VEXDREN-2710 file (C-alpha; in Angstrom, 1 decimal):
% VEXDREN-2710
k/r/px/py/pz
1/MET/45.8/38.0/50.2
2/ARG/44.6/34.6/51.3
3/LYS/47.4/33.2/53.4
4/PHE/48.1/36.6/55.1
5/LEU/44.4/36.8/56.0
6/ILE/44.5/33.3/57.4
7/LEU/47.5/34.2/59.4
8/LEU/45.8/37.3/60.9
9/SER/42.4/35.5/61.1
10/LEU/40.8/38.3/59.1
11/LEU/39.9/40.3/56.2
12/LEU/37.0/42.4/56.7
13/VAL/33.7/43.4/55.7
14/GLY/32.4/46.7/54.9
15/ALA/30.2/48.9/53.0
16/LEU/30.2/51.8/50.7
17/VAL/28.6/54.3/48.2
18/LEU/25.1/55.7/48.3
19/VAL/22.4/55.4/50.8
20/ALA/19.6/53.0/50.1
21/CYS/16.2/52.1/51.4
22/GLY/15.0/54.6/53.9
23/GLY/12.1/56.8/54.7
24/GLU/8.6/56.6/53.4
25/PRO/8.3/54.7/50.1
26/GLU/7.4/56.6/46.9
27/GLU/4.8/55.5/44.3
28/PRO/6.7/53.7/41.5
29/ALA/5.1/55.8/38.8
30/GLN/6.5/59.0/40.4
31/GLU/10.1/57.7/40.7
32/GLU/12.7/60.3/39.7
33/ALA/16.4/60.4/39.2
34/THR/18.3/60.4/42.5
35/PRO/21.1/62.9/42.9
36/ALA/24.5/61.6/44.0
37/GLY/24.7/61.0/47.7
38/GLU/20.9/60.7/48.2
39/ALA/19.0/57.5/48.8
40/PRO/17.1/56.1/45.9
41/THR/13.5/55.1/46.5
42/GLU/12.6/51.6/47.4
43/GLU/11.5/49.1/44.7
44/ALA/7.8/48.5/44.2
45/PRO/7.9/44.8/45.0
46/ALA/9.4/45.4/48.4
47/GLU/6.7/48.0/49.1
48/GLU/3.9/45.7/48.2
49/GLU/5.2/43.0/50.5
50/ALA/5.6/45.6/53.3
51/ALA/2.0/46.8/52.7
52/ALA/0.8/43.2/52.9
53/GLY/2.7/42.6/56.1
54/GLU/4.6/39.7/54.7
55/GLN/7.7/38.8/56.7
56/VAL/10.8/38.3/54.6
57/GLU/13.9/36.6/55.9
58/LEU/17.3/37.4/54.4
59/THR/20.6/35.7/55.1
60/PHE/23.8/37.7/55.0
61/SER/27.2/36.0/55.1
62/VAL/30.8/37.5/55.3
63/TRP/34.2/36.4/56.4
64/GLY/36.1/38.1/59.2
65/ASP/36.5/38.0/63.0
66/PRO/33.8/37.4/65.6
67/GLU/34.3/41.0/66.8
68/GLU/32.9/42.2/63.5
69/LEU/29.6/40.6/64.1
70/ALA/28.4/43.3/66.5
71/ILE/28.9/46.1/63.9
72/LEU/27.4/44.1/61.1
73/GLN/24.4/43.3/63.3
74/GLU/24.0/47.0/64.0
75/ILE/23.9/47.7/60.2
76/ALA/21.4/45.0/59.8
77/ASP/19.3/46.3/62.6
78/ASP/19.3/49.8/61.1
79/PHE/18.0/48.3/57.8
80/GLN/15.4/46.3/59.7
81/ALA/14.2/49.4/61.5
82/GLU/13.5/51.1/58.1
83/ASN/12.1/47.9/56.7
84/PRO/10.2/46.2/59.5
85/ASN/8.9/43.4/57.2
86/VAL/12.5/42.2/56.6
87/LYS/14.6/40.2/59.1
88/VAL/18.3/39.8/58.3
89/THR/20.4/36.9/59.8
90/VAL/24.1/37.7/59.9
91/THR/26.8/35.1/59.9
92/VAL/30.6/35.7/60.1
93/SER/33.2/32.9/59.5
94/ASP/36.9/32.8/59.1
95/TRP/38.3/32.9/55.6
96/ASP/38.6/29.2/54.9
97/THR/35.3/28.3/56.5
98/TYR/33.5/31.0/54.7
99/TRP/34.5/29.8/51.2
100/ASP/33.9/26.1/52.1
101/LYS/30.4/27.0/53.4
102/LEU/29.7/29.1/50.3
103/GLN/30.6/26.4/47.9
104/THR/28.5/23.9/49.8
105/THR/25.4/26.2/49.9
106/LEU/25.8/27.1/46.2
107/ALA/25.9/23.5/45.3
108/GLY/22.9/22.7/47.4
109/GLY/20.9/25.6/45.9
110/ASN/20.5/27.4/49.2
111/PRO/23.3/30.1/49.3
112/PRO/23.0/33.3/51.4
113/ASP/20.9/36.0/49.9
114/VAL/23.7/38.5/50.2
115/PHE/27.3/37.6/50.7
116/ALA/30.8/39.1/50.5
117/MET/33.1/38.6/47.5
118/ASP/36.8/39.1/47.1
119/ALA/37.3/41.0/43.8
120/PRO/39.9/38.7/42.2
121/LEU/37.5/35.8/42.8
122/TYR/34.5/37.6/41.4
123/PRO/35.0/36.7/37.7
124/ASP/34.9/33.0/38.5
125/TYR/31.6/33.3/40.5
126/GLN/30.0/35.6/38.0
127/SER/30.9/33.3/35.1
128/ARG/29.3/30.4/36.9
129/GLY/25.9/32.0/36.7
130/VAL/25.3/32.0/40.5
131/LEU/25.1/35.8/41.0
132/LEU/22.2/38.1/40.3
133/ASN/22.7/40.7/37.6
134/LEU/22.1/44.0/39.3
135/GLN/22.3/46.2/36.2
136/ASP/18.5/46.6/35.6
137/ARG/18.0/47.6/39.3
138/ILE/21.0/50.0/39.2
139/GLU/19.4/51.7/36.2
140/ARG/15.9/51.6/37.5
141/ASP/16.9/53.2/40.8
142/ASN/19.3/55.7/39.3
143/PHE/22.0/54.3/41.5
144/ASP/25.0/56.6/41.1
145/LEU/28.1/54.6/40.3
146/SER/30.1/57.7/39.9
147/ALA/30.0/58.1/43.7
148/TYR/32.5/55.3/43.9
149/TYR/36.3/55.4/43.6
150/PRO/36.7/54.3/39.9
151/GLU/39.3/51.7/41.0
152/SER/36.8/50.0/43.2
153/LEU/34.5/49.3/40.3
154/VAL/37.0/47.8/37.8
155/CYS/36.7/44.2/38.8
156/TYR/32.9/44.2/39.1
157/GLU/32.0/45.6/35.7
158/THR/31.1/43.0/33.0
159/ALA/29.9/43.2/29.4
160/ASP/26.3/42.9/30.6
161/GLY/26.5/45.0/33.8
162/TYR/27.3/44.7/37.4
163/TYR/26.7/41.6/39.5
164/GLY/28.3/43.1/42.6
165/LEU/29.3/46.4/44.2
166/PRO/32.4/47.2/46.2
167/ARG/32.4/47.8/49.9
168/ASP/36.0/49.1/50.3
169/ILE/39.4/49.7/48.8
170/GLN/42.8/48.4/50.1
171/PRO/45.8/50.2/48.7
172/SER/49.1/48.8/50.1
173/VAL/51.4/51.0/52.2
174/MET/54.4/50.4/54.4
175/TYR/53.9/50.0/58.2
176/ILE/56.8/51.0/60.4
177/ASN/57.7/50.4/64.0
178/THR/58.5/54.0/64.9
179/ASP/60.1/52.9/68.3
180/MET/62.7/50.9/66.4
181/PHE/63.4/53.9/64.0
182/ASP/63.7/56.2/67.0
183/GLU/66.0/53.9/68.9
184/ALA/68.3/53.6/65.9
185/GLY/68.2/57.3/65.2
186/ILE/66.7/56.8/61.7
187/ALA/64.4/59.4/60.2
188/TYR/61.0/58.0/59.1
189/PRO/60.8/57.3/55.4
190/GLU/59.2/60.0/53.3
191/ASP/57.5/60.0/49.9
192/GLY/60.0/59.3/47.2
193/TRP/62.3/56.9/49.1
194/THR/63.5/54.0/47.1
195/TRP/64.2/50.2/47.5
196/ASP/67.9/51.0/47.8
197/ASP/67.0/53.3/50.7
198/LEU/65.0/50.4/52.2
199/LEU/67.9/48.0/51.9
200/GLU/70.2/50.5/53.7
201/ILE/67.6/51.2/56.4
202/GLY/66.8/47.5/56.7
203/GLN/70.4/46.6/57.4
204/GLN/70.6/49.1/60.2
205/LEU/67.4/47.8/61.8
206/THR/68.3/44.1/61.5
207/LYS/69.8/43.0/64.8
208/ASP/70.6/40.3/67.3
209/THR/69.2/42.2/70.2
210/ASP/70.0/39.5/72.9
211/ASP/73.5/38.6/71.6
212/ASP/72.7/34.9/71.3
213/GLY/74.0/34.6/67.7
214/THR/70.6/34.6/66.1
215/VAL/68.8/37.6/64.4
216/ASP/65.6/38.4/66.3
217/GLN/64.9/41.8/64.8
218/TYR/64.5/42.2/61.1
219/GLY/64.4/45.3/59.0
220/LEU/61.5/44.0/56.9
221/TRP/58.9/41.3/56.8
222/ALA/56.4/40.5/54.1
223/ASP/54.1/37.6/53.4
224/LEU/55.3/36.5/49.9
225/TRP/52.4/34.1/49.1
226/ASP/50.1/36.7/47.6
227/MET/50.9/39.6/45.2
228/GLU/48.9/42.1/47.2
229/LEU/51.4/42.5/50.0
230/LEU/54.7/43.1/48.2
231/TRP/55.6/41.6/44.9
232/GLY/52.7/42.8/42.8
233/ALA/53.5/46.5/43.4
234/MET/57.2/45.8/43.1
235/ILE/56.9/44.2/39.7
236/TRP/55.1/47.2/38.4
237/GLN/57.6/49.5/40.0
238/PHE/60.5/47.8/38.3
239/GLY/58.8/48.1/35.0
240/GLY/57.4/44.6/34.7
241/GLU/54.0/43.1/34.4
242/ILE/52.1/40.3/36.1
243/LEU/49.9/39.4/33.2
244/ASN/49.1/40.7/29.8
245/GLU/46.1/42.9/29.2
246/ASP/43.6/40.2/28.5
247/PHE/44.9/37.9/31.3
248/SER/45.8/35.2/28.8
249/GLN/49.6/35.2/29.5
250/THR/51.7/35.2/32.7
251/LEU/54.6/37.6/32.5
252/LEU/56.3/36.9/35.8
253/ALA/59.5/35.4/34.4
254/GLU/60.6/38.3/32.2
255/GLY/61.8/41.9/32.2
256/GLY/61.3/44.0/35.2
257/ALA/59.4/41.2/37.0
258/VAL/62.6/39.3/37.3
259/ASP/64.4/42.4/38.7
260/ALA/61.7/42.7/41.4
261/TRP/61.9/39.0/42.2
262/GLN/65.7/39.2/42.5
263/THR/65.5/42.2/44.8
264/ILE/63.2/40.3/47.1
265/TYR/65.5/37.2/47.0
266/ASP/68.5/39.4/47.8
267/MET/66.6/40.9/50.8
268/ILE/66.5/37.4/52.3
269/PHE/69.7/35.8/51.2
270/GLU/72.2/38.6/50.5
271/TYR/71.3/41.4/52.9
272/GLY/69.5/39.2/55.5
273/ILE/67.0/42.0/56.3
274/MET/64.0/39.8/55.8
275/PRO/63.3/36.4/57.4
276/ASP/62.6/33.4/55.2
277/PRO/59.1/31.9/55.7
278/SER/60.3/29.2/58.1
279/VAL/61.8/31.8/60.4
280/ALA/58.9/34.2/60.1
281/GLU/56.5/31.4/61.1
282/GLN/58.1/31.3/64.5
283/PHE/56.9/34.8/65.2
284/GLY/53.4/34.6/63.7
285/ASP/53.2/38.1/62.2
286/PRO/56.8/39.4/62.8
287/PHE/55.7/43.0/62.7
288/GLU/52.9/42.5/65.2
289/SER/55.2/40.5/67.5
290/GLY/57.9/43.2/67.5
291/ASN/60.4/41.2/65.4
292/ALA/60.3/43.3/62.2
293/ALA/60.6/47.0/61.8
294/MET/58.6/47.3/58.5
295/THR/55.9/45.4/56.7
296/PRO/53.7/46.2/53.6
297/ALA/49.9/45.8/54.0
298/GLY/46.6/47.4/53.4
299/HIS/44.3/49.0/56.0
300/TRP/42.9/45.6/57.1
301/VAL/45.7/45.1/59.7
302/VAL/45.0/48.3/61.5
303/PRO/42.8/46.8/64.2
304/PHE/45.2/44.0/64.9
305/TYR/48.2/46.3/65.2
306/GLY/46.2/48.5/67.5
307/ASN/46.8/46.0/70.2
308/VAL/50.6/46.0/70.1
309/ASP/52.8/47.5/72.9
310/PHE/54.9/49.7/70.6
311/ASN/54.3/52.8/68.5
312/TRP/53.8/52.5/64.8
313/ASP/52.6/54.4/61.8
314/VAL/52.4/54.2/58.0
315/VAL/54.5/55.6/55.2
316/PRO/54.4/55.2/51.4
317/LEU/55.8/52.1/49.7
318/PRO/59.4/52.7/48.4
319/GLN/59.5/53.3/44.7
320/GLY/61.5/51.8/41.9
321/VAL/61.8/53.0/38.3
322/ASN/58.3/54.3/38.8
323/LYS/55.9/54.9/41.6
324/GLN/53.1/52.3/42.1
325/SER/51.0/50.6/44.7
326/ILE/48.4/47.9/44.4
327/VAL/44.8/48.1/45.4
328/ASN/42.2/45.4/46.0
329/SER/38.5/45.6/46.8
330/VAL/36.0/43.5/48.5
331/GLY/32.3/43.7/47.6
332/PHE/28.9/42.4/48.1
333/VAL/26.8/40.2/45.7
334/VAL/23.3/38.8/45.6
335/SER/22.6/35.2/45.0
336/LYS/20.7/34.4/41.7
337/ASP/18.8/31.8/43.8
338/SER/17.6/34.4/46.3
339/GLN/13.8/34.0/46.9
340/HIS/13.7/37.7/47.7
341/PRO/15.9/39.5/45.2
342/GLU/14.3/43.0/45.7
343/GLU/14.8/42.9/49.4
344/ALA/18.3/41.5/49.0
345/TRP/19.1/44.4/46.5
346/ALA/17.7/46.9/49.0
347/PHE/19.9/45.5/51.8
348/LEU/23.0/45.5/49.5
349/LYS/22.4/49.2/48.8
350/HIS/22.2/49.8/52.5
351/LEU/25.5/48.0/53.1
352/VAL/27.3/50.0/50.4
353/GLY/25.5/53.2/51.2
354/GLU/26.5/56.0/53.5
355/PRO/24.8/54.6/56.6
356/GLY/26.4/51.2/56.4
357/GLN/29.8/52.5/55.2
358/THR/30.0/55.1/58.0
359/LYS/29.3/52.5/60.6
360/ILE/31.7/49.9/59.3
361/THR/34.5/52.5/59.2
362/ALA/34.5/52.4/63.0
363/LEU/36.1/48.9/62.8
364/GLY/39.1/50.4/61.0
365/LEU/39.3/47.4/58.7
366/GLY/39.2/49.1/55.4
367/VAL/39.2/52.4/53.4
368/PRO/35.7/53.5/52.4
369/SER/35.1/53.1/48.7
370/LEU/32.8/56.1/48.9
371/PRO/35.0/59.2/48.7
372/ALA/32.4/61.2/50.7
373/ILE/33.0/58.8/53.6
374/ALA/36.7/58.3/53.0
375/ASN/37.2/62.1/53.3
376/SER/35.0/62.5/56.4
377/ASP/35.8/62.6/60.1
378/ALA/34.5/59.0/60.4
379/TYR/37.5/57.7/58.5
380/LEU/40.1/60.4/58.9
381/ASN/39.7/61.4/62.6
382/GLN/37.4/59.1/64.5
383/GLN/39.2/55.7/64.3
384/THR/40.9/54.2/67.3
385/ALA/44.4/54.0/65.7
386/ASP/46.2/57.4/65.7
387/ILE/48.0/57.0/62.4
388/ASN/48.1/58.8/59.1
389/HIS/44.9/57.5/57.6
390/GLN/45.1/60.1/54.8
391/LEU/48.1/58.3/53.4
392/PHE/45.9/55.5/52.1
393/LEU/43.8/58.0/50.2
394/ASP/46.9/59.6/48.8
395/ALA/48.1/56.1/47.7
396/MET/45.0/55.8/45.5
397/GLU/46.5/58.4/43.2
398/TYR/49.3/56.0/42.1
399/SER/47.7/52.6/42.7
400/ARG/46.9/50.0/40.1
401/VAL/44.0/47.5/40.6
402/LYS/45.0/44.0/41.6
403/PRO/44.3/41.7/38.6
404/CYS/40.8/40.0/38.7
405/PHE/40.3/37.2/36.2
406/ARG/38.8/33.8/35.7
407/GLY/41.0/31.1/37.2
408/TYR/42.5/33.5/39.7
409/ASP/42.4/31.2/42.8
410/GLU/44.1/28.3/41.0
411/TRP/46.6/30.6/39.4
412/ALA/47.5/32.4/42.6
413/THR/47.8/29.1/44.5
414/LEU/50.2/27.7/41.9
415/ILE/52.4/30.8/42.1
416/GLY/52.2/31.2/45.8
417/ASP/53.0/27.6/46.6
418/GLY/55.4/27.2/43.7
419/MET/57.6/30.1/44.9
420/PHE/57.8/28.8/48.5
421/SER/60.8/26.6/47.9
422/VAL/62.6/29.7/46.4
423/TRP/62.0/31.7/49.6
424/LEU/63.3/28.8/51.6
425/GLY/66.5/28.7/49.6
426/GLU/65.8/25.3/48.2
427/ALA/65.3/26.2/44.6
428/GLY/66.7/28.6/42.0
429/LEU/64.7/31.8/41.2
430/GLN/64.7/31.9/37.4
431/GLU/64.4/28.1/36.9
432/THR/61.4/28.1/39.2
433/LEU/59.7/30.9/37.4
434/ASP/60.4/29.2/34.1
435/GLU/58.7/26.1/35.4
436/LEU/55.7/27.9/36.8
437/VAL/54.8/30.2/34.0
438/PRO/53.7/27.5/31.5
439/GLN/51.6/25.9/34.2
440/ALA/50.1/29.3/35.0
441/ASP/49.3/29.9/31.4
442/ALA/47.5/26.6/31.1
443/ILE/45.3/27.6/34.0
444/LEU/44.4/30.8/32.2
445/GLN/43.7/29.0/29.0
446/GLU/41.4/26.5/30.6
447/ALA/39.6/29.1/32.6
448/SER/38.8/31.2/29.5
449/GLN/37.1/28.3/27.7
END
């Protein structure tokens, strides 16, 4: 997702599952199991500090756009109103700056108390010993993990428990410029359409609209750097695999994976329905600029596309030999070096609970990981963009989780950068894959040691 998010200056921040920290505190000795959907009682150490009047300061860091700060601050203010002894300082940075700052503060021993974590990167951070193990607190507070979408939990579970909890889910769907479809007299794609259908439709929607000899409207655009936008789901749809089950071997150069890669290659160089990266760069985001009729993405682009001057909506991804989409998750973690782990845990519960998740849904940046909120008016009917938000929930029924593994960032960078010359037409497809796979496997082997 990284380069796409850099391009859009985004990725989001959110919240999810189960309410935390509210109301009058209970005596620890009387703590009982908390039913799903209800707020667990606060932890004794936090109560003792509140009683003593000690002021606690927490730092909370996420990546995203400056516009998100207001909503995040509201969530922090709500928590502070229920916990007057706690002050939360919120910081929002762009994607690159966020990770640079995080690395610096972790190395310096003064990281944020609570911070956002991209699920594929989570295994590396968890294995470094810089995150607080939340499992004892989850069990102590009867925190109901069954309230989450199961797919949102996959990457955060480890052999010794959870070191983070998910804030959202991001299944990929296809965005379409309905004005372009209407002008061409093409019916909107429906569930069950195929990649062959896309090739046919894409050719009809690829045009030189000003007759200057250069294509300025493409049928499709997709950022090809990261698996999350297009090629991950396509590989699965064509019967291939990205990695083996234990993430020790890269399978991108064999079987159905090659068929998927070849289809993408043909979209650019045989059918001409998709711009190569050098052409796409001229438009910024070609869909947002009105130069592409379709693009695959998750819900994170909704606020950005809400500012365009054309009509658009979402439809399912086309299907291959099987029906698949890919889903990612972003979560929150607590630093192991936090001086106030109980308060940080309480705030994390608030972020991923119903109050925080309901409020963050107003930004439109993600799909709530808490089904109770995802199926509520807050998500389905009260967002600014008038599109088929239900489609994202439907896509969860056939979505596979984006791989999360140690060495992910280096592995993804190798593949994303290494394939760039292919998409520019400067290198062969199979020979490039054959060169990249051994290097990718070496990264996996080193990361597992």
